[in-house]
DRENSE-63646 format. One line per field, with one value per residue (C-alpha): x, y, z; residue number from 1. Coordinates in nm, 2 decimals. Layout:
X = c(X|...) $
Y = c(Y|...) $
Z = c(Z|...) $
pos = c(NUM|...) $
This chain:
X = c(-4.64|-4.84|-5.23|-5.44|-5.63|-6.07|-6.15|-6.01|-6.13|-6.27|-6.07|-5.76|-5.84|-5.91|-5.56|-5.39|-5.66|-5.88|-6.23|-6.36|-6.23|-6.37|-6.67|-6.66|-6.51|-6.81|-7.05|-6.89|-6.79|-6.97|-7.14|-6.89|-6.51|-6.25|-5.95|-5.65|-5.42|-5.03|-5.00|-5.29|-5.40|-5.57|-5.89|-5.89|-6.24|-6.09|-5.89|-6.20|-6.39|-6.13|-5.90|-5.54|-5.32|-5.53|-5.54|-5.18|-5.18|-5.40|-5.22|-4.88|-5.07|-5.32|-5.17|-5.28|-5.52|-5.90|-6.09|-6.46|-6.62|-6.95|-7.24|-7.48|-7.67|-7.53|-7.13|-7.22|-7.28|-6.97|-6.80|-6.92|-6.87|-6.53|-6.50|-6.62|-6.32) $
Y = c(7.75|7.75|7.91|7.58|7.56|7.57|7.62|7.43|7.37|7.04|7.13|7.16|6.83|6.65|6.76|6.48|6.23|6.28|6.33|5.96|5.97|6.35|6.22|6.00|6.23|6.46|6.16|6.08|6.42|6.67|6.99|6.91|7.07|6.75|6.73|6.51|6.37|6.38|5.98|5.80|5.48|5.19|5.26|5.62|5.74|5.87|5.56|5.41|5.67|5.69|5.40|5.40|5.49|5.83|5.92|5.90|6.14|6.39|6.38|6.43|6.75|6.86|6.63|6.83|7.05|7.10|7.10|7.22|7.00|7.15|6.92|6.97|6.80|7.09|7.00|6.62|6.71|6.95|6.62|6.40|6.68|6.74|6.35|6.30|6.60) $
Z = c(-9.93|-10.25|-10.29|-10.32|-10.58|-10.51|-10.94|-11.24|-11.50|-11.62|-11.93|-11.71|-11.53|-11.88|-11.97|-11.71|-11.61|-12.02|-12.08|-11.95|-11.59|-11.57|-11.63|-11.31|-11.09|-11.18|-11.14|-10.82|-10.68|-10.89|-10.68|-10.40|-10.30|-10.26|-10.15|-10.36|-10.14|-10.25|-10.10|-10.22|-10.03|-10.16|-10.05|-10.09|-10.29|-10.62|-10.68|-10.65|-10.90|-11.12|-11.10|-11.00|-11.27|-11.31|-10.96|-10.96|-11.22|-11.07|-10.74|-10.92|-11.04|-10.76|-10.50|-10.14|-10.32|-10.29|-10.62|-10.66|-10.96|-11.08|-11.14|-11.42|-11.70|-11.88|-11.80|-11.84|-12.22|-12.31|-12.14|-12.38|-12.65|-12.59|-12.64|-12.92|-13.06) $
pos = c(1|2|3|4|5|6|7|8|9|10|11|12|13|14|15|16|17|18|19|20|21|22|23|24|25|26|27|28|29|30|31|32|33|34|35|36|37|38|39|40|41|42|43|44|45|46|47|48|49|50|51|52|53|54|55|56|57|58|59|60|61|62|63|64|65|66|67|68|69|70|71|72|73|74|75|76|77|78|79|80|81|82|83|84|85) $
């Protein structure tokens, strides 16, 4: 059994789903932990937040894990700055 991830950097997640989707995740789930299902459902909150394609990519890597996303204006500004590079 592999250990559960509880904290990932936003950059790690962005490598999988891109900065636009990370920004959406922070907006929807920032400040809380959320579980990434291994098999997504059509009505999954993750799919609603970032779309089917990004949600499937996230589930491919983080499926079965719980991820904590920080919430802060500073993080949003950092996301936007990294997206602009």
